[in-house]
N, C-alpha and C positions, 0 to 999 in steps of 0.2 A: 704752712707745712704741718701735716698731722703728726701728732706725738705718738710714739710707740706705746702700746698698752703695757709693755713690760717695764717701763721706767717707773721709778717710785713716785714721780711727779704726776702720774696719771691717777686722778682721784678715784675712779671706779676700781682700779687695781689695788690702790691703797686700802680702800674700804673692804675689798675682798680679802686681802692679806690679813688685815686686823681681825676680821670676822673669823677667818680660818684659825688663827691663833686662839681666839676666845673659845671657839667650838672644840678645838683639839684639847685645850685645857679642861673643858668640861668632861670630855671622854676620859682623859687620863686621870683626872681626879676621881671620877666614879670607879674606874678600874682599879687604881691603886688602893682606894678605900676598902675594897672588898678584901684584900689581903690583910689590911690592918685590923679590920673588924673580925675576920676569921681568927687572926692571932690572938686578939683580945678575948675571944670566946674560948680559946684553948683547944682548938681542933685543927686538923689538917685534912686535906682531901687527897694528898699524895703520900704514899707510904714512906718515901725518903724524907719528906718534911716532918712527918710524925716521928720518925726515928731520930732525926737531927735535933728536933726541939722537945722531944719527950712528951708529945701530946697524942691523944687518941686520933686515929684515922677514921673518918666518916665519909660515906658516899654522899651524904646529904649535907648541904650547907646549913648553918644556923639561919633562922628566919630573917634576921637583919641582913645577912649577906645575900640571901636569896632575893630579897626585895631590892637591894642595891644592884644586883646583877640584872634583874628585870628592868630597872631604870636605865642601866647601861645599854641593854639591848634595844630598848625603845629609843634612846638617844641615837644609837648607831643607825637605826632604821630611818630616822628623819635627817640626821646630819649628813650622811654620805650622799644622798640624792641632792641635798642643798649644795654641798660643795661642788658637785659636778655641774649643776645648773648655774651656780654663781660663776664658775669658770667659763662656761659657755656664754653667759651674758657679757662678761668682760671681753672675751675673745671676739664676740660679735660687735663690739664697739658700743656696748650699752653705756648710757650716761650715768654719771655719778649721782645726779639728782634723783634718779630712779633707784639706783643700787643702794645708796646709803640708807634710806628709810626701810626698804625691804630687808636688807641685811641686819639692821639694828633690831627691827621687830622680831625677826627670826631668832637672833642670838639671845635677846632678852627672854623671849618665850621659852626657849630651850633651857636656859639656866633656871628660870622660874619652875619649869616642868620638873627638872631634876630635883630641885629643893622640895617642892610639894609632893612629888612622888615618894621621896624618902620619908617625909613626915606624914604620909597617908592622908593628905588633905584634899577631900572632894568637896565641892565641885571644881576647885582650883586646878587640880591636875588635868581634868578634861578641858577646862577653859584654856590653859596654857598649851595643851596639845592642839586644840582647835586653832588657836592663833598661829602656831608654828605651821600647821597644815595650810592655813589660809595664805601665809607668807610664801610658802613653796608654790602654791597654786598661782599666786600673783607673779612670782618669779618665772614660772613656766610661760605665762602669757607675755611677760616682758622679754624673754628670750626669743619667742616667736616673733614678736613685734620688732625686735632689734635685727633679726635675721631678714625679715621681709622689707623693712623700711630704712635700713641703715645706708 
């Protein structure tokens, strides 16, 4: 009897769920850090925040915040497609033996990318991006394979 993909005992689904949590934590950490860094810099981008906290209002973010927001946008551009493709893979009955390495490589590459982006570390930023892009490309192929040969 085939096991439902929605049960916690299905290894590919568990791998997907854990990866989703890790990647969402990456995005949330980047996003909330922007506010903390902005507050530390003593500026606000909204007039009501400036009035509330007695800080100047600026249309432009401090350079550290701008870099963090660029890292966040880059993470979003890669993580959202991955989350959709990963779900398709699980729904197509993809095997955990394929899912786990792809999901792990992608998650690690994205976390490393966020760190090296914020620290302005080249060529590591490009390498981490390329590894995550390769993982997405492999995942696309795995989805097609699962759909055609499941």
